[in-house]
N, CA, C and O atoms as a GROMACS GRO file, in nm:
protein
  540
    1MET      N    1   0.091  -0.114   0.000
    1MET     CA    2  -0.002   0.007  -0.003
    1MET      C    3   0.086   0.120  -0.002
    1MET      O    4   0.180   0.125   0.077
    2ASP      N    5   0.062   0.217  -0.091
    2ASP     CA    6   0.129   0.349  -0.093
    2ASP      C    7   0.068   0.468  -0.016
    2ASP      O    8  -0.054   0.488  -0.021
    3LEU      N    9   0.148   0.545   0.053
    3LEU     CA   10   0.092   0.656   0.129
    3LEU      C   11   0.154   0.780   0.082
    3LEU      O   12   0.277   0.791   0.076
    4LEU      N   13   0.071   0.877   0.049
    4LEU     CA   14   0.137   1.009   0.028
    4LEU      C   15   0.115   1.103   0.134
    4LEU      O   16   0.002   1.146   0.157
    5LEU      N   17   0.222   1.142   0.205
    5LEU     CA   18   0.201   1.227   0.321
    5LEU      C   19   0.252   1.368   0.279
    5LEU      O   20   0.369   1.391   0.246
    6SER      N   21   0.159   1.453   0.284
    6SER     CA   22   0.200   1.597   0.245
    6SER      C   23   0.205   1.670   0.378
    6SER      O   24   0.109   1.683   0.454
    7GLY      N   25   0.336   1.720   0.398
    7GLY     CA   26   0.350   1.799   0.523
    7GLY      C   27   0.483   1.876   0.517
    7GLY      O   28   0.543   1.894   0.411
    8ASN      N   29   0.524   1.921   0.637
    8ASN     CA   30   0.652   2.000   0.642
    8ASN      C   31   0.772   1.925   0.700
    8ASN      O   32   0.868   1.987   0.747
    9SER      N   33   0.765   1.798   0.696
    9SER     CA   34   0.884   1.714   0.749
    9SER      C   35   0.990   1.695   0.649
    9SER      O   36   0.965   1.639   0.542
   10PRO      N   37   1.103   1.738   0.678
   10PRO     CA   38   1.221   1.733   0.580
   10PRO      C   39   1.268   1.568   0.591
   10PRO      O   40   1.226   1.493   0.679
   11LEU      N   41   1.350   1.531   0.497
   11LEU     CA   42   1.387   1.390   0.482
   11LEU      C   43   1.448   1.335   0.630
   11LEU      O   44   1.414   1.227   0.677
   12GLY      N   45   1.533   1.416   0.689
   12GLY     CA   46   1.599   1.386   0.814
   12GLY      C   47   1.509   1.348   0.918
   12GLY      O   48   1.536   1.252   0.989
   13GLU      N   49   1.395   1.421   0.936
   13GLU     CA   50   1.296   1.392   1.030
   13GLU      C   51   1.213   1.263   0.995
   13GLU      O   52   1.175   1.186   1.083
   14VAL      N   53   1.188   1.242   0.860
   14VAL     CA   54   1.124   1.123   0.807
   14VAL      C   55   1.194   0.989   0.846
   14VAL      O   56   1.136   0.892   0.896
   15LEU      N   57   1.334   0.997   0.814
   15LEU     CA   58   1.424   0.889   0.836
   15LEU      C   59   1.436   0.854   0.993
   15LEU      O   60   1.440   0.736   1.027
   16ALA      N   61   1.440   0.952   1.080
   16ALA     CA   62   1.451   0.948   1.217
   16ALA      C   63   1.343   0.911   1.280
   16ALA      O   64   1.356   0.880   1.399
   17ALA      N   65   1.221   0.907   1.223
   17ALA     CA   66   1.098   0.873   1.299
   17ALA      C   67   1.109   0.719   1.338
   17ALA      O   68   1.151   0.634   1.260
   18PRO      N   69   1.068   0.692   1.467
   18PRO     CA   70   1.074   0.555   1.507
   18PRO      C   71   1.009   0.451   1.400
   18PRO      O   72   1.066   0.344   1.380
   19SER      N   73   0.913   0.478   1.345
   19SER     CA   74   0.836   0.381   1.268
   19SER      C   75   0.905   0.388   1.115
   19SER      O   76   0.855   0.311   1.032
   20ALA      N   77   1.000   0.462   1.078
   20ALA     CA   78   1.058   0.451   0.947
   20ALA      C   79   1.113   0.321   0.888
   20ALA      O   80   1.108   0.299   0.767
   21PRO      N   81   1.167   0.233   0.979
   21PRO     CA   82   1.222   0.105   0.929
   21PRO      C   83   1.102   0.018   0.899
   21PRO      O   84   1.118  -0.079   0.824
   22LEU      N   85   0.986   0.044   0.950
   22LEU     CA   86   0.878  -0.051   0.911
   22LEU      C   87   0.833  -0.008   0.766
   22LEU      O   88   0.760  -0.087   0.706
   23LEU      N   89   0.865   0.094   0.714
   23LEU     CA   90   0.815   0.124   0.580
   23LEU      C   91   0.910   0.049   0.482
   23LEU      O   92   1.028   0.024   0.508
   24ASN      N   93   0.835   0.012   0.346
   24ASN     CA   94   0.903  -0.063   0.255
   24ASN      C   95   0.982   0.032   0.174
   24ASN      O   96   1.066  -0.011   0.095
   25GLY      N   97   0.961   0.155   0.186
   25GLY     CA   98   1.038   0.256   0.100
   25GLY      C   99   0.991   0.391   0.138
   25GLY      O  100   0.881   0.406   0.193
   26ILE      N  101   1.078   0.497   0.107
   26ILE     CA  102   1.058   0.620   0.119
   26ILE      C  103   1.091   0.721  -0.011
   26ILE      O  104   1.196   0.710  -0.075
   27ALA      N  105   1.012   0.798  -0.034
   27ALA     CA  106   1.043   0.885  -0.164
   27ALA      C  107   0.998   1.025  -0.114
   27ALA      O  108   0.887   1.047  -0.066
   28VAL      N  109   1.108   1.126  -0.130
   28VAL     CA  110   1.067   1.256  -0.069
   28VAL      C  111   1.079   1.358  -0.191
   28VAL      O  112   1.166   1.351  -0.278
   29CYS      N  113   0.981   1.449  -0.186
   29CYS     CA  114   0.996   1.555  -0.278
   29CYS      C  115   0.971   1.696  -0.218
   29CYS      O  116   0.875   1.707  -0.143
   30LEU      N  117   1.037   1.788  -0.240
   30LEU     CA  118   1.036   1.916  -0.181
   30LEU      C  119   0.992   2.022  -0.284
   30LEU      O  120   1.065   2.063  -0.375
   31ILE      N  121   0.870   2.062  -0.261
   31ILE     CA  122   0.810   2.165  -0.354
   31ILE      C  123   0.851   2.304  -0.312
   31ILE      O  124   0.820   2.348  -0.202
   32ASP      N  125   0.919   2.370  -0.396
   32ASP     CA  126   1.000   2.480  -0.382
   32ASP      C  127   0.951   2.604  -0.467
   32ASP      O  128   0.864   2.592  -0.554
   33VAL      N  129   1.011   2.718  -0.438
   33VAL     CA  130   0.974   2.842  -0.521
   33VAL      C  131   1.101   2.950  -0.475
   33VAL      O  132   1.153   2.955  -0.364
   34ALA      N  133   1.128   3.021  -0.578
   34ALA     CA  134   1.222   3.118  -0.562
   34ALA      C  135   1.195   3.199  -0.438
   34ALA      O  136   1.076   3.201  -0.405
   35GLU      N  137   1.274   3.263  -0.368
   35GLU     CA  138   1.248   3.339  -0.264
   35GLU      C  139   1.159   3.479  -0.288
   35GLU      O  140   1.082   3.517  -0.200
   36GLN      N  141   1.174   3.540  -0.391
   36GLN     CA  142   1.098   3.654  -0.432
   36GLN      C  143   0.943   3.620  -0.463
   36GLN      O  144   0.846   3.683  -0.423
   37ASP      N  145   0.944   3.507  -0.544
   37ASP     CA  146   0.810   3.438  -0.576
   37ASP      C  147   0.739   3.405  -0.435
   37ASP      O  148   0.618   3.421  -0.421
   38ARG      N  149   0.813   3.363  -0.342
   38ARG     CA  150   0.754   3.306  -0.222
   38ARG      C  151   0.708   3.440  -0.138
   38ARG      O  152   0.603   3.442  -0.072
   39ARG      N  153   0.784   3.530  -0.146
   39ARG     CA  154   0.746   3.661  -0.069
   39ARG      C  155   0.616   3.716  -0.129
   39ARG      O  156   0.521   3.748  -0.057
   40ASP      N  157   0.615   3.725  -0.272
   40ASP     CA  158   0.496   3.765  -0.361
   40ASP      C  159   0.385   3.690  -0.328
   40ASP      O  160   0.278   3.748  -0.309
   41ARG      N  161   0.394   3.562  -0.318
   41ARG     CA  162   0.266   3.477  -0.290
   41ARG      C  163   0.213   3.491  -0.158
   41ARG      O  164   0.092   3.501  -0.140
   42VAL      N  165   0.305   3.493  -0.051
   42VAL     CA  166   0.259   3.531   0.078
   42VAL      C  167   0.200   3.658   0.082
   42VAL      O  168   0.096   3.666   0.148
   43ALA      N  169   0.244   3.761   0.025
   43ALA     CA  170   0.174   3.892   0.028
   43ALA      C  171   0.040   3.905  -0.045
   43ALA      O  172  -0.046   3.984  -0.005
   44THR      N  173   0.023   3.827  -0.150
   44THR     CA  174  -0.078   3.814  -0.223
   44THR      C  175  -0.198   3.726  -0.145
   44THR      O  176  -0.313   3.766  -0.126
   45ARG      N  177  -0.148   3.605  -0.108
   45ARG     CA  178  -0.241   3.508  -0.050
   45ARG      C  179  -0.290   3.556   0.079
   45ARG      O  180  -0.411   3.549   0.103
   46ASP      N  181  -0.195   3.611   0.179
   46ASP     CA  182  -0.221   3.644   0.309
   46ASP      C  183  -0.267   3.788   0.335
   46ASP      O  184  -0.323   3.816   0.441
   47GLY      N  185  -0.241   3.880   0.239
   47GLY     CA  186  -0.292   4.022   0.247
   47GLY      C  187  -0.239   4.106   0.358
   47GLY      O  188  -0.314   4.175   0.428
   48GLY      N  189  -0.101   4.099   0.375
   48GLY     CA  190  -0.054   4.176   0.486
   48GLY      C  191  -0.060   4.129   0.628
   48GLY      O  192  -0.031   4.207   0.718
   49ARG      N  193  -0.099   3.994   0.654
   49ARG     CA  194  -0.113   3.939   0.796
   49ARG      C  195   0.026   3.897   0.841
   49ARG      O  196   0.048   3.862   0.957
   50TRP      N  197   0.120   3.900   0.745
   50TRP     CA  198   0.262   3.868   0.791
   50TRP      C  199   0.343   3.984   0.812
   50TRP      O  200   0.352   4.063   0.718
   51ASP      N  201   0.410   4.009   0.931
   51ASP     CA  202   0.512   4.110   0.923
   51ASP      C  203   0.634   4.082   0.862
   51ASP      O  204   0.649   3.970   0.813
   52GLN      N  205   0.729   4.171   0.856
   52GLN     CA  206   0.869   4.138   0.786
   52GLN      C  207   0.936   4.052   0.846
   52GLN      O  208   1.016   3.987   0.779
   53ALA      N  209   0.923   4.024   0.989
   53ALA     CA  210   1.016   3.931   1.053
   53ALA      C  211   0.952   3.780   1.034
   53ALA      O  212   1.025   3.681   1.040
   54ALA      N  213   0.831   3.772   1.014
   54ALA     CA  214   0.766   3.640   1.000
   54ALA      C  215   0.786   3.602   0.863
   54ALA      O  216   0.803   3.482   0.839
   55THR      N  217   0.788   3.696   0.759
   55THR     CA  218   0.812   3.667   0.625
   55THR      C  219   0.956   3.620   0.619
   55THR      O  220   0.978   3.516   0.558
   56ASP      N  221   1.049   3.681   0.672
   56ASP     CA  222   1.183   3.658   0.661
   56ASP      C  223   1.206   3.516   0.713
   56ASP      O  224   1.270   3.432   0.650
   57ALA      N  225   1.147   3.495   0.840
   57ALA     CA  226   1.176   3.363   0.912
   57ALA      C  227   1.111   3.234   0.823
   57ALA      O  228   1.155   3.119   0.827
   58PHE      N  229   1.005   3.275   0.747
   58PHE     CA  230   0.930   3.168   0.662
   58PHE      C  231   1.028   3.150   0.536
   58PHE      O  232   1.043   3.037   0.489
   59CYS      N  233   1.088   3.249   0.486
   59CYS     CA  234   1.191   3.242   0.372
   59CYS      C  235   1.308   3.171   0.416
   59CYS      O  236   1.356   3.085   0.342
   60GLY      N  237   1.369   3.200   0.548
   60GLY     CA  238   1.474   3.136   0.607
   60GLY      C  239   1.441   2.973   0.629
   60GLY      O  240   1.532   2.892   0.608
   61TRP      N  241   1.340   2.938   0.660
   61TRP     CA  242   1.317   2.795   0.670
   61TRP      C  243   1.322   2.739   0.538
   61TRP      O  244   1.372   2.628   0.524
   62ALA      N  245   1.267   2.817   0.417
   62ALA     CA  246   1.264   2.746   0.293
   62ALA      C  247   1.418   2.726   0.248
   62ALA      O  248   1.456   2.626   0.188
   63ALA      N  249   1.496   2.829   0.282
   63ALA     CA  250   1.634   2.815   0.244
   63ALA      C  251   1.713   2.711   0.303
   63ALA      O  252   1.802   2.648   0.246
   64TRP      N  253   1.662   2.692   0.454
   64TRP     CA  254   1.725   2.573   0.518
   64TRP      C  255   1.683   2.434   0.440
   64TRP      O  256   1.762   2.346   0.405
   65ARG      N  257   1.540   2.434   0.420
   65ARG     CA  258   1.506   2.316   0.354
   65ARG      C  259   1.570   2.276   0.215
   65ARG      O  260   1.589   2.159   0.181
   66ARG      N  261   1.597   2.371   0.148
   66ARG     CA  262   1.675   2.352   0.026
   66ARG      C  263   1.799   2.297   0.051
   66ARG      O  264   1.839   2.197  -0.010
   67GLY      N  265   1.873   2.362   0.148
   67GLY     CA  266   2.019   2.293   0.191
   67GLY      C  267   2.005   2.156   0.246
   67GLY      O  268   2.082   2.067   0.210
   68HIS      N  269   1.919   2.136   0.326
   68HIS     CA  270   1.888   2.017   0.383
   68HIS      C  271   1.860   1.893   0.284
   68HIS      O  272   1.899   1.777   0.299
   69ALA      N  273   1.788   1.942   0.185
   69ALA     CA  274   1.742   1.855   0.067
   69ALA      C  275   1.860   1.814  -0.009
   69ALA      O  276   1.855   1.705  -0.065
   70ARG      N  277   1.968   1.888  -0.019
   70ARG     CA  278   2.092   1.860  -0.102
   70ARG      C  279   2.194   1.784  -0.025
   70ARG      O  280   2.268   1.698  -0.074
   71ASP      N  281   2.191   1.819   0.091
   71ASP     CA  282   2.301   1.752   0.187
   71ASP      C  283   2.266   1.732   0.328
   71ASP      O  284   2.224   1.825   0.397
   72PRO      N  285   2.282   1.611   0.374
   72PRO     CA  286   2.233   1.585   0.513
   72PRO      C  287   2.320   1.651   0.632
   72PRO      O  288   2.276   1.665   0.747
   73SER      N  289   2.438   1.686   0.592
   73SER     CA  290   2.526   1.773   0.678
   73SER      C  291   2.503   1.902   0.693
   73SER      O  292   2.573   1.968   0.770
   74PHE      N  293   2.399   1.960   0.620
   74PHE     CA  294   2.363   2.100   0.623
   74PHE      C  295   2.281   2.125   0.733
   74PHE      O  296   2.164   2.089   0.734
   75ARG      N  297   2.348   2.199   0.848
   75ARG     CA  298   2.279   2.222   0.975
   75ARG      C  299   2.171   2.142   1.020
   75ARG      O  300   2.057   2.185   1.038
   76PRO      N  301   2.216   2.000   1.044
   76PRO     CA  302   2.109   1.925   1.109
   76PRO      C  303   2.078   1.958   1.240
   76PRO      O  304   1.989   1.892   1.293
   77ASP      N  305   2.139   2.056   1.313
   77ASP     CA  306   2.103   2.106   1.448
   77ASP      C  307   1.943   2.157   1.427
   77ASP      O  308   1.857   2.141   1.513
   78VAL      N  309   1.923   2.217   1.307
   78VAL     CA  310   1.789   2.287   1.304
   78VAL      C  311   1.679   2.199   1.346
   78VAL      O  312   1.582   2.244   1.407
   79ILE      N  313   1.693   2.058   1.311
   79ILE     CA  314   1.577   1.957   1.345
   79ILE      C  315   1.607   1.868   1.452
   79ILE      O  316   1.516   1.811   1.513
   80ILE      N  317   1.753   1.848   1.485
   80ILE     CA  318   1.785   1.757   1.594
   80ILE      C  319   1.775   1.801   1.723
   80ILE      O  320   1.726   1.730   1.812
   81ASN      N  321   1.828   1.938   1.746
   81ASN     CA  322   1.821   1.990   1.876
   81ASN      C  323   1.678   2.004   1.936
   81ASN      O  324   1.577   2.039   1.875
   82GLY      N  325   1.687   1.975   2.055
   82GLY     CA  326   1.544   1.987   2.135
   82GLY      C  327   1.444   1.911   2.079
   82GLY      O  328   1.331   1.950   2.107
   83ASN      N  329   1.451   1.802   1.998
   83ASN     CA  330   1.360   1.728   1.950
   83ASN      C  331   1.329   1.614   2.038
   83ASN      O  332   1.388   1.593   2.144
   84TRP      N  333   1.225   1.533   1.986
   84TRP     CA  334   1.168   1.423   2.076
   84TRP      C  335   1.274   1.313   2.082
   84TRP      O  336   1.317   1.259   1.980
   85PRO      N  337   1.312   1.283   2.204
   85PRO     CA  338   1.415   1.179   2.232
   85PRO      C  339   1.405   1.033   2.171
   85PRO      O  340   1.501   0.955   2.175
   86GLU      N  341   1.280   1.001   2.113
   86GLU     CA  342   1.254   0.875   2.046
   86GLU      C  343   1.316   0.890   1.907
   86GLU      O  344   1.334   0.786   1.844
   87MET      N  345   1.352   1.007   1.851
   87MET     CA  346   1.394   1.016   1.703
   87MET      C  347   1.539   0.940   1.704
   87MET      O  348   1.618   0.944   1.799
   88ALA      N  349   1.557   0.875   1.587
   88ALA     CA  350   1.675   0.794   1.568
   88ALA      C  351   1.767   0.866   1.461
   88ALA      O  352   1.784   0.818   1.348
   89TRP      N  353   1.826   0.985   1.506
   89TRP     CA  354   1.889   1.075   1.419
   89TRP      C  355   2.010   0.991   1.365
   89TRP      O  356   2.043   1.013   1.249
   90HIS      N  357   2.074   0.906   1.430
   90HIS     CA  358   2.198   0.826   1.386
   90HIS      C  359   2.160   0.738   1.261
   90HIS      O  360   2.245   0.667   1.209
   91ARG      N  361   2.050   0.743   1.221
   91ARG     CA  362   2.019   0.661   1.095
   91ARG      C  363   2.073   0.731   0.965
   91ARG      O  364   2.102   0.667   0.864
   92TRP      N  365   2.084   0.873   0.975
   92TRP     CA  366   2.157   0.944   0.863
   92TRP      C  367   2.258   1.043   0.888
   92TRP      O  368   2.312   1.097   0.792
   93THR      N  369   2.292   1.076   1.018
   93THR     CA  370   2.390   1.190   1.047
   93THR      C  371   2.513   1.172   1.004
   93THR      O  372   2.591   1.266   0.998
   94THR      N  373   2.549   1.044   0.968
   94THR     CA  374   2.684   1.016   0.914
   94THR      C  375   2.694   1.007   0.771
   94THR      O  376   2.801   0.974   0.719
   95TRP      N  377   2.577   1.037   0.694
   95TRP     CA  378   2.569   1.026   0.546
   95TRP      C  379   2.624   1.155   0.485
   95TRP      O  380   2.625   1.260   0.550
   96THR      N  381   2.664   1.148   0.376
   96THR     CA  382   2.705   1.253   0.287
   96THR      C  383   2.607   1.297   0.180
   96THR      O  384   2.511   1.222   0.161
   97ALA      N  385   2.615   1.404   0.110
   97ALA     CA  386   2.532   1.444  -0.010
   97ALA      C  387   2.544   1.347  -0.116
   97ALA      O  388   2.450   1.335  -0.194
   98GLU      N  389   2.653   1.272  -0.131
   98GLU     CA  390   2.670   1.164  -0.233
   98GLU      C  391   2.610   1.034  -0.195
   98GLU      O  392   2.607   0.946  -0.281
   99ASP      N  393   2.562   1.011  -0.078
   99ASP     CA  394   2.513   0.905  -0.036
   99ASP      C  395   2.367   0.873  -0.120
   99ASP      O  396   2.273   0.952  -0.115
  100PRO      N  397   2.361   0.756  -0.192
  100PRO     CA  398   2.239   0.739  -0.275
  100PRO      C  399   2.109   0.720  -0.192
  100PRO      O  400   1.998   0.725  -0.246
  101ARG      N  401   2.125   0.699  -0.074
  101ARG     CA  402   1.996   0.691   0.020
  101ARG      C  403   1.929   0.850   0.057
  101ARG      O  404   1.817   0.871   0.105
  102TRP      N  405   2.027   0.946   0.021
  102TRP     CA  406   1.988   1.061   0.072
  102TRP      C  407   1.934   1.152  -0.066
  102TRP      O  408   2.003   1.235  -0.126
  103ARG      N  409   1.810   1.118  -0.093
  103ARG     CA  410   1.744   1.169  -0.221
  103ARG      C  411   1.623   1.244  -0.187
  103ARG      O  412   1.533   1.187  -0.126
  104THR      N  413   1.613   1.373  -0.222
  104THR     CA  414   1.489   1.456  -0.224
  104THR      C  415   1.479   1.520  -0.348
  104THR      O  416   1.562   1.604  -0.384
  105HIS      N  417   1.366   1.479  -0.428
  105HIS     CA  418   1.347   1.546  -0.553
  105HIS      C  419   1.296   1.680  -0.533
  105HIS      O  420   1.212   1.696  -0.445
  106LEU      N  421   1.334   1.773  -0.601
  106LEU     CA  422   1.305   1.908  -0.603
  106LEU      C  423   1.204   1.954  -0.720
  106LEU      O  424   1.245   1.948  -0.836
  107ILE      N  425   1.094   1.990  -0.697
  107ILE     CA  426   1.018   2.061  -0.785
  107ILE      C  427   1.018   2.211  -0.743
  107ILE      O  428   0.986   2.255  -0.633
  108ASP      N  429   1.060   2.281  -0.851
  108ASP     CA  430   1.059   2.439  -0.859
  108ASP      C  431   0.938   2.489  -0.927
  108ASP      O  432   0.915   2.476  -1.047
  109THR      N  433   0.865   2.544  -0.846
  109THR     CA  434   0.728   2.620  -0.907
  109THR      C  435   0.741   2.754  -0.935
  109THR      O  436   0.639   2.817  -0.963
  110SER      N  437   0.861   2.816  -0.933
  110SER     CA  438   0.882   2.950  -0.949
  110SER      C  439   0.846   2.987  -1.079
  110SER      O  440   0.902   2.928  -1.172
  111GLY      N  441   0.750   3.085  -1.106
  111GLY     CA  442   0.687   3.140  -1.232
  111GLY      C  443   0.576   3.040  -1.281
  111GLY      O  444   0.509   3.071  -1.379
  112GLN      N  445   0.557   2.940  -1.227
  112GLN     CA  446   0.458   2.868  -1.279
  112GLN      C  447   0.314   2.885  -1.211
  112GLN      O  448   0.298   2.924  -1.095
  113SER      N  449   0.212   2.850  -1.302
  113SER     CA  450   0.079   2.850  -1.251
  113SER      C  451   0.039   2.741  -1.157
  113SER      O  452   0.102   2.636  -1.163
  114LEU      N  453  -0.059   2.754  -1.073
  114LEU     CA  454  -0.098   2.643  -0.986
  114LEU      C  455  -0.116   2.527  -1.058
  114LEU      O  456  -0.057   2.431  -1.009
  115SER      N  457  -0.186   2.500  -1.175
  115SER     CA  458  -0.221   2.392  -1.245
  115SER      C  459  -0.091   2.331  -1.299
  115SER      O  460  -0.079   2.209  -1.295
  116ALA      N  461   0.000   2.402  -1.346
  116ALA     CA  462   0.133   2.350  -1.384
  116ALA      C  463   0.210   2.289  -1.285
  116ALA      O  464   0.268   2.183  -1.312
  117SER      N  465   0.221   2.344  -1.163
  117SER     CA  466   0.274   2.292  -1.039
  117SER      C  467   0.199   2.161  -0.986
  117SER      O  468   0.262   2.076  -0.924
  118VAL      N  469   0.086   2.150  -1.007
  118VAL     CA  470   0.014   2.047  -0.954
  118VAL      C  471   0.036   1.931  -1.056
  118VAL      O  472   0.042   1.816  -1.012
  119ASN      N  473   0.048   1.953  -1.186
  119ASN     CA  474   0.087   1.857  -1.292
  119ASN      C  475   0.229   1.793  -1.239
  119ASN      O  476   0.243   1.671  -1.224
  120GLN      N  477   0.316   1.872  -1.216
  120GLN     CA  478   0.456   1.829  -1.177
  120GLN      C  479   0.462   1.732  -1.068
  120GLN      O  480   0.538   1.636  -1.066
  121VAL      N  481   0.359   1.770  -0.960
  121VAL     CA  482   0.343   1.695  -0.850
  121VAL      C  483   0.282   1.570  -0.881
  121VAL      O  484   0.324   1.465  -0.831
  122GLU      N  485   0.196   1.572  -0.949
  122GLU     CA  486   0.123   1.442  -1.001
  122GLU      C  487   0.203   1.353  -1.083
  122GLU      O  488   0.194   1.231  -1.065
  123ARG      N  489   0.281   1.402  -1.173
  123ARG     CA  490   0.378   1.314  -1.243
  123ARG      C  491   0.487   1.249  -1.147
  123ARG      O  492   0.526   1.134  -1.162
  124TRP      N  493   0.537   1.343  -1.036
  124TRP     CA  494   0.634   1.288  -0.960
  124TRP      C  495   0.557   1.159  -0.884
  124TRP      O  496   0.598   1.043  -0.890
  125THR      N  497   0.455   1.196  -0.821
  125THR     CA  498   0.370   1.089  -0.732
  125THR      C  499   0.348   0.963  -0.830
  125THR      O  500   0.374   0.851  -0.787
  126ALA      N  501   0.305   0.977  -0.946
  126ALA     CA  502   0.276   0.844  -1.035
  126ALA      C  503   0.425   0.776  -1.055
  126ALA      O  504   0.426   0.653  -1.060
  127ARG      N  505   0.529   0.835  -1.067
  127ARG     CA  506   0.654   0.763  -1.095
  127ARG      C  507   0.697   0.692  -0.971
  127ARG      O  508   0.767   0.592  -0.982
  128HIS      N  509   0.658   0.740  -0.842
  128HIS     CA  510   0.700   0.667  -0.730
  128HIS      C  511   0.602   0.578  -0.664
  128HIS      O  512   0.633   0.515  -0.563
  129THR      N  513   0.489   0.572  -0.717
  129THR     CA  514   0.371   0.473  -0.667
  129THR      C  515   0.409   0.349  -0.698
  129THR      O  516   0.438   0.321  -0.815
  130GLY      N  517   0.414   0.264  -0.605
  130GLY     CA  518   0.454   0.123  -0.624
  130GLY      C  519   0.611   0.087  -0.612
  130GLY      O  520   0.656  -0.027  -0.606
  131GLN      N  521   0.679   0.196  -0.608
  131GLN     CA  522   0.836   0.162  -0.606
  131GLN      C  523   0.874   0.168  -0.462
  131GLN      O  524   0.817   0.247  -0.386
  132ALA      N  525   0.960   0.093  -0.425
  132ALA     CA  526   1.016   0.077  -0.295
  132ALA      C  527   1.175   0.109  -0.287
  132ALA      O  528   1.268   0.031  -0.311
  133ASP      N  529   1.181   0.232  -0.250
  133ASP     CA  530   1.336   0.280  -0.220
  133ASP      C  531   1.367   0.260  -0.090
  133ASP      O  532   1.333   0.342  -0.004
  134GLY      N  533   1.437   0.149  -0.060
  134GLY     CA  534   1.461   0.113   0.073
  134GLY      C  535   1.535   0.206   0.153
  134GLY      O  536   1.595   0.292   0.089
  135LEU      N  537   1.545   0.208   0.281
  135LEU     CA  538   1.609   0.287   0.367
  135LEU      C  539   1.767   0.272   0.364
  135LEU      O  540   1.837   0.340   0.439
   0.00000   0.00000   0.00000
């Protein structure tokens, strides 16, 4: 059975979850957008409800996510420090960016319509349905 989980958990958290070894495989996709597009979308979508500090923090989180997606050694402290003690961080903290187990597909939605972005996500999902990418 396949499960598509949409959320804000980066690959490091998914792999460290206590139940991760019970899965037959994990495929991760980061849906991203250029920083200025992100700022424009937030301003348009939320109509000024975010102040500058909140917008900057949101964009900073996105920048960290991009770095973490490329390389497990990129600031792992962001998710490890102060986290749930049951997490098994050791499963990936010695890996490098070249490790074939460290794979996050990136979909860049910059300058795209919502329907084009949805199509990309649907194609990625279809390619990974039924495939088992082992831990």
